[in-house]
VEXPADREN-546884 format. One record per residue (C-alpha): residue number from 1; x, y, z. Coordinates in Angstrom, 3 decimals. Layout:
N
<site nr="NUM" X="X" Y="Y" Z="Z"/>
...
This chain:
294
<site nr="1" X="201.754" Y="255.975" Z="70.923"/>
<site nr="2" X="198.844" Y="258.309" Z="71.667"/>
<site nr="3" X="195.273" Y="257.442" Z="70.682"/>
<site nr="4" X="195.345" Y="260.217" Z="68.031"/>
<site nr="5" X="198.542" Y="258.792" Z="66.521"/>
<site nr="6" X="196.980" Y="255.329" Z="66.487"/>
<site nr="7" X="193.944" Y="256.610" Z="64.569"/>
<site nr="8" X="196.150" Y="258.472" Z="62.062"/>
<site nr="9" X="198.216" Y="255.332" Z="61.502"/>
<site nr="10" X="195.077" Y="253.274" Z="60.869"/>
<site nr="11" X="193.739" Y="255.837" Z="58.388"/>
<site nr="12" X="197.046" Y="256.024" Z="56.541"/>
<site nr="13" X="197.262" Y="252.238" Z="56.200"/>
<site nr="14" X="193.575" Y="251.693" Z="55.430"/>
<site nr="15" X="192.787" Y="250.423" Z="51.931"/>
<site nr="16" X="189.431" Y="251.135" Z="50.275"/>
<site nr="17" X="189.017" Y="247.400" Z="49.814"/>
<site nr="18" X="191.024" Y="244.263" Z="49.272"/>
<site nr="19" X="189.962" Y="244.763" Z="45.630"/>
<site nr="20" X="189.227" Y="248.505" Z="45.269"/>
<site nr="21" X="188.400" Y="248.160" Z="41.567"/>
<site nr="22" X="185.320" Y="246.079" Z="42.441"/>
<site nr="23" X="182.075" Y="247.151" Z="44.035"/>
<site nr="24" X="181.414" Y="245.507" Z="47.384"/>
<site nr="25" X="178.625" Y="243.247" Z="46.098"/>
<site nr="26" X="180.712" Y="241.956" Z="43.197"/>
<site nr="27" X="183.618" Y="241.323" Z="45.553"/>
<site nr="28" X="181.349" Y="239.477" Z="48.002"/>
<site nr="29" X="180.133" Y="237.053" Z="45.335"/>
<site nr="30" X="183.680" Y="236.604" Z="44.018"/>
<site nr="31" X="184.911" Y="235.879" Z="47.546"/>
<site nr="32" X="182.249" Y="233.208" Z="48.055"/>
<site nr="33" X="183.157" Y="231.551" Z="44.743"/>
<site nr="34" X="186.889" Y="231.686" Z="45.355"/>
<site nr="35" X="186.663" Y="230.334" Z="48.901"/>
<site nr="36" X="183.866" Y="227.853" Z="48.055"/>
<site nr="37" X="182.080" Y="229.174" Z="51.117"/>
<site nr="38" X="179.022" Y="231.175" Z="52.134"/>
<site nr="39" X="179.822" Y="230.942" Z="55.831"/>
<site nr="40" X="179.885" Y="234.084" Z="57.976"/>
<site nr="41" X="181.387" Y="233.592" Z="61.428"/>
<site nr="42" X="179.892" Y="235.817" Z="64.114"/>
<site nr="43" X="182.351" Y="236.924" Z="66.792"/>
<site nr="44" X="180.434" Y="237.761" Z="69.987"/>
<site nr="45" X="182.726" Y="237.707" Z="73.041"/>
<site nr="46" X="180.593" Y="236.790" Z="76.054"/>
<site nr="47" X="182.505" Y="236.417" Z="79.308"/>
<site nr="48" X="180.132" Y="233.821" Z="80.789"/>
<site nr="49" X="180.234" Y="231.605" Z="77.711"/>
<site nr="50" X="183.991" Y="231.981" Z="77.302"/>
<site nr="51" X="184.799" Y="230.736" Z="80.810"/>
<site nr="52" X="184.411" Y="227.008" Z="80.021"/>
<site nr="53" X="186.660" Y="227.218" Z="76.955"/>
<site nr="54" X="189.555" Y="229.190" Z="78.440"/>
<site nr="55" X="192.281" Y="228.174" Z="80.829"/>
<site nr="56" X="190.597" Y="227.832" Z="84.264"/>
<site nr="57" X="193.836" Y="228.887" Z="85.923"/>
<site nr="58" X="193.594" Y="232.369" Z="84.359"/>
<site nr="59" X="191.480" Y="235.299" Z="85.448"/>
<site nr="60" X="188.581" Y="235.698" Z="83.050"/>
<site nr="61" X="188.712" Y="239.275" Z="81.852"/>
<site nr="62" X="188.754" Y="241.424" Z="78.733"/>
<site nr="63" X="192.056" Y="239.942" Z="77.620"/>
<site nr="64" X="190.795" Y="236.353" Z="77.687"/>
<site nr="65" X="187.609" Y="237.344" Z="75.839"/>
<site nr="66" X="189.516" Y="239.025" Z="73.041"/>
<site nr="67" X="192.076" Y="236.226" Z="72.891"/>
<site nr="68" X="189.285" Y="233.670" Z="72.512"/>
<site nr="69" X="187.870" Y="235.608" Z="69.548"/>
<site nr="70" X="191.322" Y="235.765" Z="67.952"/>
<site nr="71" X="191.637" Y="231.985" Z="68.361"/>
<site nr="72" X="188.133" Y="231.454" Z="66.986"/>
<site nr="73" X="188.847" Y="233.597" Z="63.923"/>
<site nr="74" X="192.094" Y="231.748" Z="63.217"/>
<site nr="75" X="190.413" Y="228.356" Z="63.577"/>
<site nr="76" X="187.426" Y="229.240" Z="61.392"/>
<site nr="77" X="189.312" Y="231.241" Z="58.747"/>
<site nr="78" X="189.935" Y="228.335" Z="56.327"/>
<site nr="79" X="186.177" Y="227.771" Z="56.060"/>
<site nr="80" X="184.843" Y="231.338" Z="56.238"/>
<site nr="81" X="183.779" Y="233.814" Z="53.587"/>
<site nr="82" X="183.158" Y="236.505" Z="56.208"/>
<site nr="83" X="183.631" Y="237.468" Z="59.846"/>
<site nr="84" X="181.017" Y="239.500" Z="61.720"/>
<site nr="85" X="182.135" Y="240.928" Z="65.075"/>
<site nr="86" X="179.202" Y="242.290" Z="67.072"/>
<site nr="87" X="179.940" Y="245.794" Z="68.345"/>
<site nr="88" X="177.726" Y="245.471" Z="71.422"/>
<site nr="89" X="179.789" Y="242.637" Z="72.889"/>
<site nr="90" X="183.097" Y="244.385" Z="72.243"/>
<site nr="91" X="181.914" Y="247.784" Z="73.463"/>
<site nr="92" X="180.599" Y="246.228" Z="76.680"/>
<site nr="93" X="184.106" Y="244.906" Z="77.364"/>
<site nr="94" X="185.970" Y="248.130" Z="76.622"/>
<site nr="95" X="188.069" Y="249.613" Z="79.377"/>
<site nr="96" X="190.830" Y="251.644" Z="77.761"/>
<site nr="97" X="191.346" Y="249.828" Z="74.453"/>
<site nr="98" X="189.087" Y="250.482" Z="71.430"/>
<site nr="99" X="188.344" Y="246.798" Z="70.941"/>
<site nr="100" X="186.277" Y="246.994" Z="67.751"/>
<site nr="101" X="189.082" Y="248.912" Z="66.070"/>
<site nr="102" X="191.556" Y="246.328" Z="67.364"/>
<site nr="103" X="189.431" Y="243.482" Z="65.968"/>
<site nr="104" X="188.608" Y="245.189" Z="62.674"/>
<site nr="105" X="192.204" Y="246.097" Z="61.887"/>
<site nr="106" X="193.390" Y="242.636" Z="62.961"/>
<site nr="107" X="190.923" Y="240.865" Z="60.672"/>
<site nr="108" X="191.906" Y="243.008" Z="57.693"/>
<site nr="109" X="195.614" Y="242.477" Z="58.320"/>
<site nr="110" X="195.465" Y="238.730" Z="58.967"/>
<site nr="111" X="192.620" Y="237.678" Z="56.642"/>
<site nr="112" X="192.512" Y="240.282" Z="53.832"/>
<site nr="113" X="190.599" Y="237.961" Z="51.506"/>
<site nr="114" X="187.811" Y="237.329" Z="54.037"/>
<site nr="115" X="184.984" Y="239.884" Z="54.215"/>
<site nr="116" X="184.702" Y="241.749" Z="57.519"/>
<site nr="117" X="181.283" Y="242.973" Z="58.672"/>
<site nr="118" X="180.870" Y="245.355" Z="61.597"/>
<site nr="119" X="177.595" Y="244.270" Z="63.175"/>
<site nr="120" X="176.697" Y="247.609" Z="64.749"/>
<site nr="121" X="173.233" Y="248.375" Z="63.278"/>
<site nr="122" X="174.098" Y="252.037" Z="62.844"/>
<site nr="123" X="171.729" Y="254.683" Z="61.498"/>
<site nr="124" X="171.087" Y="258.286" Z="62.520"/>
<site nr="125" X="170.643" Y="261.729" Z="60.982"/>
<site nr="126" X="172.991" Y="262.370" Z="58.080"/>
<site nr="127" X="175.918" Y="264.100" Z="59.760"/>
<site nr="128" X="175.912" Y="261.559" Z="62.616"/>
<site nr="129" X="175.765" Y="258.654" Z="60.174"/>
<site nr="130" X="178.713" Y="260.198" Z="58.334"/>
<site nr="131" X="180.757" Y="259.999" Z="61.540"/>
<site nr="132" X="179.604" Y="256.405" Z="62.109"/>
<site nr="133" X="180.706" Y="255.539" Z="58.571"/>
<site nr="134" X="184.085" Y="257.167" Z="59.140"/>
<site nr="135" X="184.547" Y="255.233" Z="62.386"/>
<site nr="136" X="183.585" Y="251.855" Z="60.893"/>
<site nr="137" X="185.336" Y="252.119" Z="57.522"/>
<site nr="138" X="188.406" Y="254.206" Z="58.338"/>
<site nr="139" X="189.221" Y="253.839" Z="62.039"/>
<site nr="140" X="187.950" Y="250.284" Z="62.527"/>
<site nr="141" X="188.811" Y="249.301" Z="58.935"/>
<site nr="142" X="185.815" Y="247.034" Z="58.202"/>
<site nr="143" X="184.675" Y="246.185" Z="54.688"/>
<site nr="144" X="180.996" Y="246.544" Z="55.570"/>
<site nr="145" X="178.497" Y="247.326" Z="58.308"/>
<site nr="146" X="174.923" Y="246.540" Z="59.331"/>
<site nr="147" X="172.633" Y="249.585" Z="59.204"/>
<site nr="148" X="169.152" Y="250.346" Z="60.506"/>
<site nr="149" X="167.377" Y="252.061" Z="57.555"/>
<site nr="150" X="164.244" Y="253.273" Z="59.343"/>
<site nr="151" X="165.368" Y="256.924" Z="59.419"/>
<site nr="152" X="165.482" Y="256.937" Z="55.633"/>
<site nr="153" X="167.920" Y="257.569" Z="52.835"/>
<site nr="154" X="169.849" Y="260.447" Z="54.386"/>
<site nr="155" X="170.680" Y="258.173" Z="57.354"/>
<site nr="156" X="171.885" Y="255.378" Z="55.046"/>
<site nr="157" X="173.629" Y="257.356" Z="52.299"/>
<site nr="158" X="176.918" Y="258.043" Z="54.155"/>
<site nr="159" X="177.545" Y="254.291" Z="54.338"/>
<site nr="160" X="177.079" Y="253.944" Z="50.566"/>
<site nr="161" X="179.423" Y="256.637" Z="49.258"/>
<site nr="162" X="182.350" Y="254.306" Z="48.643"/>
<site nr="163" X="181.318" Y="251.495" Z="46.253"/>
<site nr="164" X="184.002" Y="249.247" Z="47.760"/>
<site nr="165" X="182.381" Y="249.376" Z="51.207"/>
<site nr="166" X="179.053" Y="247.670" Z="51.861"/>
<site nr="167" X="175.983" Y="248.260" Z="54.017"/>
<site nr="168" X="173.594" Y="245.466" Z="55.017"/>
<site nr="169" X="170.229" Y="247.049" Z="55.827"/>
<site nr="170" X="168.042" Y="245.450" Z="58.479"/>
<site nr="171" X="165.079" Y="244.101" Z="56.532"/>
<site nr="172" X="163.499" Y="241.213" Z="58.430"/>
<site nr="173" X="165.222" Y="240.244" Z="61.645"/>
<site nr="174" X="165.156" Y="236.852" Z="63.349"/>
<site nr="175" X="163.891" Y="238.023" Z="66.750"/>
<site nr="176" X="160.227" Y="237.771" Z="67.865"/>
<site nr="177" X="159.967" Y="241.559" Z="67.957"/>
<site nr="178" X="160.013" Y="241.671" Z="64.153"/>
<site nr="179" X="156.244" Y="241.165" Z="64.490"/>
<site nr="180" X="155.915" Y="244.581" Z="66.114"/>
<site nr="181" X="157.027" Y="246.669" Z="63.126"/>
<site nr="182" X="158.819" Y="244.881" Z="60.288"/>
<site nr="183" X="155.954" Y="242.503" Z="59.503"/>
<site nr="184" X="153.199" Y="245.077" Z="60.065"/>
<site nr="185" X="151.823" Y="246.243" Z="56.716"/>
<site nr="186" X="154.754" Y="244.407" Z="55.072"/>
<site nr="187" X="157.258" Y="247.067" Z="56.104"/>
<site nr="188" X="160.039" Y="244.550" Z="55.418"/>
<site nr="189" X="159.053" Y="244.530" Z="51.737"/>
<site nr="190" X="159.106" Y="248.334" Z="51.578"/>
<site nr="191" X="162.637" Y="248.223" Z="53.017"/>
<site nr="192" X="163.655" Y="245.726" Z="50.335"/>
<site nr="193" X="162.204" Y="247.967" Z="47.622"/>
<site nr="194" X="164.073" Y="251.005" Z="48.955"/>
<site nr="195" X="167.298" Y="249.024" Z="49.212"/>
<site nr="196" X="167.062" Y="248.161" Z="45.525"/>
<site nr="197" X="166.501" Y="251.808" Z="44.598"/>
<site nr="198" X="169.466" Y="252.908" Z="46.758"/>
<site nr="199" X="171.861" Y="250.371" Z="45.223"/>
<site nr="200" X="173.370" Y="252.666" Z="42.593"/>
<site nr="201" X="176.902" Y="251.822" Z="43.777"/>
<site nr="202" X="176.204" Y="248.086" Z="43.963"/>
<site nr="203" X="177.078" Y="247.942" Z="47.653"/>
<site nr="204" X="173.715" Y="247.446" Z="49.411"/>
<site nr="205" X="172.724" Y="244.166" Z="51.065"/>
<site nr="206" X="169.912" Y="243.035" Z="53.346"/>
<site nr="207" X="169.819" Y="241.343" Z="56.756"/>
<site nr="208" X="167.087" Y="238.684" Z="56.727"/>
<site nr="209" X="166.517" Y="236.180" Z="59.523"/>
<site nr="210" X="166.546" Y="232.442" Z="58.951"/>
<site nr="211" X="163.782" Y="231.965" Z="61.518"/>
<site nr="212" X="161.187" Y="233.321" Z="59.031"/>
<site nr="213" X="161.772" Y="231.421" Z="55.778"/>
<site nr="214" X="158.141" Y="231.839" Z="54.692"/>
<site nr="215" X="158.881" Y="235.532" Z="54.011"/>
<site nr="216" X="162.286" Y="235.173" Z="52.388"/>
<site nr="217" X="161.007" Y="234.208" Z="48.955"/>
<site nr="218" X="159.136" Y="237.533" Z="48.709"/>
<site nr="219" X="162.269" Y="239.444" Z="49.671"/>
<site nr="220" X="164.357" Y="237.612" Z="47.099"/>
<site nr="221" X="161.785" Y="238.314" Z="44.389"/>
<site nr="222" X="161.984" Y="242.047" Z="45.093"/>
<site nr="223" X="165.774" Y="242.143" Z="45.542"/>
<site nr="224" X="167.302" Y="239.379" Z="43.398"/>
<site nr="225" X="170.635" Y="241.179" Z="43.009"/>
<site nr="226" X="171.271" Y="242.161" Z="46.618"/>
<site nr="227" X="173.386" Y="239.928" Z="48.870"/>
<site nr="228" X="171.538" Y="238.579" Z="51.891"/>
<site nr="229" X="173.180" Y="238.324" Z="55.305"/>
<site nr="230" X="171.223" Y="235.603" Z="57.073"/>
<site nr="231" X="171.520" Y="235.152" Z="60.853"/>
<site nr="232" X="169.429" Y="232.734" Z="62.893"/>
<site nr="233" X="170.922" Y="229.377" Z="61.889"/>
<site nr="234" X="172.138" Y="227.374" Z="64.869"/>
<site nr="235" X="171.370" Y="228.627" Z="68.349"/>
<site nr="236" X="168.334" Y="230.650" Z="67.187"/>
<site nr="237" X="166.740" Y="227.625" Z="65.553"/>
<site nr="238" X="166.651" Y="228.547" Z="61.855"/>
<site nr="239" X="166.580" Y="225.585" Z="59.471"/>
<site nr="240" X="169.361" Y="225.707" Z="56.884"/>
<site nr="241" X="167.842" Y="223.744" Z="53.990"/>
<site nr="242" X="164.471" Y="225.473" Z="54.289"/>
<site nr="243" X="166.126" Y="228.882" Z="54.351"/>
<site nr="244" X="168.290" Y="228.199" Z="51.298"/>
<site nr="245" X="165.318" Y="226.865" Z="49.364"/>
<site nr="246" X="163.333" Y="229.995" Z="50.203"/>
<site nr="247" X="165.981" Y="232.324" Z="48.741"/>
<site nr="248" X="166.645" Y="230.158" Z="45.675"/>
<site nr="249" X="170.247" Y="229.681" Z="46.705"/>
<site nr="250" X="171.035" Y="227.024" Z="44.106"/>
<site nr="251" X="170.694" Y="229.586" Z="41.326"/>
<site nr="252" X="171.426" Y="232.787" Z="43.264"/>
<site nr="253" X="174.637" Y="232.648" Z="45.288"/>
<site nr="254" X="174.500" Y="236.206" Z="46.673"/>
<site nr="255" X="174.183" Y="235.320" Z="50.342"/>
<site nr="256" X="176.024" Y="234.674" Z="53.583"/>
<site nr="257" X="174.827" Y="232.338" Z="56.338"/>
<site nr="258" X="175.874" Y="233.644" Z="59.730"/>
<site nr="259" X="176.341" Y="231.558" Z="62.855"/>
<site nr="260" X="177.840" Y="232.816" Z="66.082"/>
<site nr="261" X="177.285" Y="230.911" Z="69.326"/>
<site nr="262" X="177.153" Y="227.478" Z="67.678"/>
<site nr="263" X="180.589" Y="228.115" Z="66.147"/>
<site nr="264" X="182.541" Y="230.089" Z="68.726"/>
<site nr="265" X="181.169" Y="228.211" Z="71.752"/>
<site nr="266" X="180.938" Y="224.715" Z="70.250"/>
<site nr="267" X="179.652" Y="221.749" Z="72.194"/>
<site nr="268" X="182.356" Y="219.916" Z="74.083"/>
<site nr="269" X="184.916" Y="222.718" Z="73.803"/>
<site nr="270" X="187.491" Y="223.096" Z="76.561"/>
<site nr="271" X="190.659" Y="225.131" Z="76.954"/>
<site nr="272" X="192.601" Y="222.160" Z="75.546"/>
<site nr="273" X="190.591" Y="221.628" Z="72.359"/>
<site nr="274" X="188.931" Y="224.988" Z="71.693"/>
<site nr="275" X="190.541" Y="225.744" Z="68.334"/>
<site nr="276" X="189.953" Y="222.224" Z="67.060"/>
<site nr="277" X="186.277" Y="222.311" Z="68.058"/>
<site nr="278" X="185.725" Y="225.716" Z="66.436"/>
<site nr="279" X="187.405" Y="224.545" Z="63.238"/>
<site nr="280" X="185.295" Y="221.385" Z="63.173"/>
<site nr="281" X="182.063" Y="223.321" Z="63.739"/>
<site nr="282" X="182.934" Y="225.852" Z="61.010"/>
<site nr="283" X="183.885" Y="223.151" Z="58.517"/>
<site nr="284" X="180.702" Y="221.227" Z="59.272"/>
<site nr="285" X="178.422" Y="224.207" Z="58.677"/>
<site nr="286" X="180.308" Y="225.247" Z="55.552"/>
<site nr="287" X="179.912" Y="221.739" Z="54.152"/>
<site nr="288" X="176.222" Y="221.623" Z="55.087"/>
<site nr="289" X="175.622" Y="224.892" Z="53.253"/>
<site nr="290" X="177.440" Y="223.653" Z="50.159"/>
<site nr="291" X="175.590" Y="220.341" Z="50.177"/>
<site nr="292" X="172.285" Y="222.243" Z="49.951"/>
<site nr="293" X="173.491" Y="223.999" Z="46.792"/>
<site nr="294" X="174.040" Y="220.871" Z="44.716"/>
């Protein structure tokens, strides 16, 4: 099959959403309730980190990286509300196969009731963003995507046209460089305000880092109805209980806690026990999140 035929087949089989009658934000909260989970599993295939958990007799290449992510998704699926493949890791591996499309379509086909988030941090002038939105939602078949909003509404709007597809706008990231711009003059709060005003289709969310819980309460006050995608728990050092307290998670369940390295490269994992270790790590974090909500 040619690449053009593959794309046409994906577009023909693509659904607007697992529940097209619902807006993305309503479906996200319903998914978390139904699955009793707020866990988002980040899928970041890193060849160096995958080596210890794959068969040492095999050549470590693109195939083993992708296979490890497939195993990780299967192991974590019973405990996950969402998966978040990171485009940078997949694109760095690409040779001839469009790996993000392969992963996005596979997640939708195998786990249709689990939210899929393309972590690509897209955002450009309007016509370019429209092509990015087409690639992510139609070709790659993801439910949602992370978006950089700093070029303004016309850069974000193409990702918001379909209420059933969501966009998580970068608001306050977990990296040290957030000090350079996002915290200056409280830019992160201006982003939150804009996100609220752009949420006419009820499909806007915010990315907020768990490493800065002292700022999260302000964001939640401005945007109480927007779902928060929260990275930084685990390898980046964010504290779970402190983060959930800061966003008022006991009374507001519109959030996802993302972990990547601590789940897909768990301590003690080998080629013989990889799936079991991933499942145990995912179940543990899911349970820890839920215990903080009681």
